[in-house]
N, C-alpha and C positions, 0 to 999 in steps of 0.2 A: 767418206763421212762428209757432207757439206759443211763448210766453215760457220754458218749461221744457226747450227744445232746447239743446245744449250750443254753447258759442260755436266749438268746432273744426267741428262739423256745419254750423254757419250758415255758417262761411268755407267749408267745401267747396262747401255748396249755391251760394254766390256765383261760386265759381270755375267749377264745372260750367256754370251760367247763363251765364257770361259766355264760356264756351268753346262754347256751343251744343249742350251733352250733353244727354240725357235726365235729368230730374229724377224722384226718387221722388214718386209721387203726381199728376204730371203726365200730359197726354196725349203719348204717342209717336207724333209724325205720321209717321215712317217706317213703324212698324207698321201704322198706318191705312192708309197707301198701299198697302202688301203685301196687306193682306187684302181691299182693296177689290174685286177680280177674282178669280173662281174658278179654280183650277189647270187648266192644260190637260189633255184628255183623253189617256189612254195609247192608244197604238196596239194592237189586239188581237195576241196572240200570233202569229198565223200572218200579220200584215200584209205581212211580207217573204219569205213563201213557207216551206216546211217545212223543220226544221233537218236537215241532214244526219245519218245514222244514225252512232251511236257504235262506233267499229270498234278497240277496243283503247286501250292506254295513250297513245299518241300522237295519235290522233284523227286520222289521216291516211287518205286514199283510195288507199294503195299496195297493199290487199291485198282487191280486189273481191270480194264475196261469191259 
């Protein structure tokens, strides 16, 4: 820790470190774990079949075309 840091900041860093929190300038292990694997691929838009046609404000099948 550089000597020009304030005592308040130094105390906060000690408290954060003792609580296991991520510190400024330190490696964030949780972030490292999260970005290790690529995100899952999204399903194509028609993977679950075609969407029903829009039929008015309520979008119900009460009035067949």
